[in-house]
SETI-261666 format. One record per residue (C-alpha): residue in three letters; z, y, x. Coordinates in steps of 0.25 Angstrom, whole numbers. Last residue first. Example, Ala and Ser with C-alpha at 12.3 -4.5 7.8 and 13.67 -1.06 7.14 Angstrom:
2
ATOM   vomi       Z       Y       X
ATOM    SER      29      -4      55
ATOM    ALA      31     -18      49
***
This chain:
234
ATOM   vomi       Z       Y       X
ATOM    ASN      67     305     325
ATOM    THR      72     310     312
ATOM    GLN      59     307     305
ATOM    GLY      59     293     309
ATOM    LYS      72     291     301
ATOM    LEU      64     294     288
ATOM    ARG      58     280     290
ATOM    ARG      72     274     290
ATOM    LEU      75     282     278
ATOM    LYS      64     276     270
ATOM    GLU      68     262     275
ATOM    PHE      82     265     269
ATOM    LEU      75     268     256
ATOM    LEU      69     254     256
ATOM    ILE      82     248     259
ATOM    SER      88     256     247
ATOM    ILE      78     250     238
ATOM    ILE      81     236     243
ATOM    THR      96     239     240
ATOM    VAL      93     244     226
ATOM    VAL      85     231     223
ATOM    TRP      97     223     230
ATOM    LEU     107     230     220
ATOM    LEU      98     227     208
ATOM    GLY      98     212     212
ATOM    PHE     113     212     214
ATOM    ILE     114     216     200
ATOM    ARG     104     205     196
ATOM    PHE     113     196     204
ATOM    PHE     126     200     197
ATOM    GLN     119     198     183
ATOM    GLN     120     183     185
ATOM    ASN     135     184     188
ATOM    SER     137     192     175
ATOM    ALA     137     207     176
ATOM    ASN     147     216     168
ATOM    MET     154     224     180
ATOM    ILE     142     221     189
ATOM    PHE     133     230     182
ATOM    LEU     142     242     182
ATOM    ASN     145     239     197
ATOM    PHE     130     239     201
ATOM    VAL     127     251     192
ATOM    SER     138     259     198
ATOM    HIS     134     257     212
ATOM    LEU     120     259     209
ATOM    THR     123     272     202
ATOM    ILE     133     277     213
ATOM    ALA     123     275     224
ATOM    ALA     112     281     217
ATOM    VAL     120     293     213
ATOM    LEU     125     294     228
ATOM    GLY     111     293     233
ATOM    GLY     106     304     224
ATOM    PHE     118     313     228
ATOM    LEU     115     311     242
ATOM    TYR     100     314     240
ATOM    LEU     104     327     233
ATOM    TYR     114     331     243
ATOM    MET     103     329     254
ATOM    ASN      93     338     246
ATOM    LYS     103     349     247
ATOM    TRP     104     346     262
ATOM    LYS      89     347     265
ATOM    GLN      82     334     266
ATOM    PHE      78     327     279
ATOM    TYR      90     317     277
ATOM    SER      89     317     262
ATOM    LEU      84     302     262
ATOM    GLY      95     298     271
ATOM    LEU     106     304     262
ATOM    GLY     100     297     250
ATOM    ILE      99     284     257
ATOM    GLY     113     285     261
ATOM    VAL     117     287     247
ATOM    MET     109     275     243
ATOM    GLY     115     267     255
ATOM    THR     129     269     248
ATOM    THR     124     262     236
ATOM    VAL     117     251     244
ATOM    ALA     129     248     253
ATOM    HIS     139     248     242
ATOM    LEU     131     239     234
ATOM    LEU     129     229     246
ATOM    THR     143     228     248
ATOM    SER     146     226     233
ATOM    GLY     135     216     231
ATOM    LEU     136     207     243
ATOM    PHE     151     207     244
ATOM    ARG     153     205     229
ATOM    LEU     142     195     228
ATOM    ASN     148     187     239
ATOM    GLY     161     184     231
ATOM    THR     162     191     218
ATOM    LEU     157     204     212
ATOM    ALA     165     212     202
ATOM    ARG     175     218     211
ATOM    THR     166     223     222
ATOM    SER     155     228     213
ATOM    ILE     165     235     204
ATOM    ASP     171     243     214
ATOM    SER     186     246     211
ATOM    ILE     192     239     223
ATOM    ILE     207     238     225
ATOM    GLU     209     227     214
ATOM    PRO     201     217     222
ATOM    ASN     212     216     232
ATOM    MET     209     210     246
ATOM    LEU     195     205     243
ATOM    PHE     192     218     236
ATOM    LEU     198     226     248
ATOM    ILE     189     219     257
ATOM    ASN     176     221     249
ATOM    GLU     179     235     247
ATOM    LEU     181     236     262
ATOM    GLY     167     231     265
ATOM    ALA     161     239     254
ATOM    PHE     166     252     260
ATOM    GLY     161     248     274
ATOM    LEU     148     244     268
ATOM    ALA     147     258     262
ATOM    GLY     150     264     275
ATOM    ALA     138     256     282
ATOM    ILE     129     260     270
ATOM    LEU     132     275     272
ATOM    TYR     129     273     287
ATOM    MET     115     267     285
ATOM    PRO     112     275     273
ATOM    PHE     114     288     280
ATOM    ASP     108     283     293
ATOM    ILE      94     281     287
ATOM    PRO      91     296     286
ATOM    ASP      93     298     301
ATOM    ASN     103     305     310
ATOM    VAL     117     299     307
ATOM    TYR     121     295     321
ATOM    THR     124     310     323
ATOM    ASN     136     309     313
ATOM    LYS     136     321     304
ATOM    LYS     136     315     291
ATOM    ILE     140     301     295
ATOM    ILE     155     301     294
ATOM    ILE     157     310     282
ATOM    PHE     145     302     275
ATOM    VAL     153     289     276
ATOM    VAL     165     294     268
ATOM    PHE     155     301     258
ATOM    PHE     146     290     255
ATOM    LYS     156     279     253
ATOM    VAL     165     288     245
ATOM    PHE     153     293     236
ATOM    GLU     148     279     233
ATOM    GLU     162     273     230
ATOM    ILE     167     285     221
ATOM    ALA     154     284     213
ATOM    ALA     155     269     211
ATOM    TRP     169     270     206
ATOM    ALA     165     281     196
ATOM    ILE     153     272     191
ATOM    THR     163     261     189
ATOM    LEU     173     270     182
ATOM    SER     162     275     173
ATOM    LYS     158     260     170
ATOM    GLN     173     256     168
ATOM    ASP     176     268     158
ATOM    GLN     191     272     160
ATOM    ILE     189     282     171
ATOM    TYR     202     290     174
ATOM    PRO     210     278     179
ATOM    LYS     200     273     188
ATOM    ILE     198     286     196
ATOM    ALA     209     284     206
ATOM    HIS     205     269     208
ATOM    GLU     191     273     212
ATOM    LEU     196     284     221
ATOM    PRO     206     275     228
ATOM    VAL     195     265     231
ATOM    ALA     185     275     236
ATOM    ILE     193     281     247
ATOM    LEU     197     268     253
ATOM    LEU     183     263     251
ATOM    SER     179     274     261
ATOM    LEU     187     267     272
ATOM    MET     177     256     272
ATOM    GLY     165     266     273
ATOM    VAL     172     272     285
ATOM    LEU     173     259     291
ATOM    PHE     158     257     289
ATOM    VAL     155     271     294
ATOM    ILE     163     268     307
ATOM    LEU     156     255     308
ATOM    VAL     142     262     307
ATOM    LEU     146     273     317
ATOM    GLY     150     262     328
ATOM    TRP     138     254     324
ATOM    PRO     128     265     328
ATOM    GLU     117     265     318
ATOM    ARG     105     257     321
ATOM    ASP      92     263     325
ATOM    GLY      89     256     338
ATOM    ARG      92     242     332
ATOM    GLU      83     245     320
ATOM    GLU      92     246     307
ATOM    SER      95     235     298
ATOM    ASN     106     231     308
ATOM    VAL     115     242     302
ATOM    TRP     113     236     288
ATOM    PHE     115     222     292
ATOM    ILE     128     225     300
ATOM    LEU     133     233     288
ATOM    TRP     130     222     278
ATOM    ALA     137     212     286
ATOM    ILE     149     221     288
ATOM    ALA     150     223     273
ATOM    PRO     149     209     270
ATOM    ILE     160     206     281
ATOM    ILE     170     216     276
ATOM    GLY     175     209     263
ATOM    GLY     176     195     268
ATOM    PHE     183     199     281
ATOM    ILE     193     209     275
ATOM    ALA     195     200     263
ATOM    SER     198     188     272
ATOM    PHE     207     196     281
ATOM    THR     215     200     268
ATOM    GLU     216     186     263
ATOM    ARG     222     182     276
ATOM    ASN     232     192     275
ATOM    PHE     234     207     273
ATOM    GLY     238     211     259
ATOM    LEU     230     219     250
ATOM    ASN     240     222     239
ATOM    GLY     235     232     229
ATOM    MET     229     246     230
***
């Protein structure tokens, strides 16, 4: 996986890569009312588990690369791997946790895990770009990379969490349908974003970010719907 080294550049990569993810995490957790905020201990565990999930996704992405020659198909496959791994690893932690007792809790924790994933991805990219397969991380530069890639991971995984949240009062059969729909939506947005970036000019980057922010706003509206559903569990 390349020579990472451990020197001043490594410390700079760790600091520069993790700060955007932590900033988003603090903003996200503090968006809840003080009395309704999730326990920071569990949030940090999920964040760290999300970081570790990258160590599962990256080898899988490199493993399938020799078998898929078409770049577009490979981009979609990479997006599918990342979205499934981000969801599955965090879901194992939260599925029977007593703190996860409201519809809004699913996107809260899944997004926390996604931010951990994005944070380690940024770190590894700064240390050795060849490690990272994700197009959104490799194509963007500077602040655009940290803003766009980190936000993308949060929004796409949030879609999966929204699907689970909307199914909270449904039968198990319906829960799987909502989960499937959330994963399809997440993989689609992740793939579309990356495919656009592959051939986008600098001016087109901002249009792509505009699309991402539109989806973000829609997600926020759905979060509000989940918050209203929360009252039904009390």
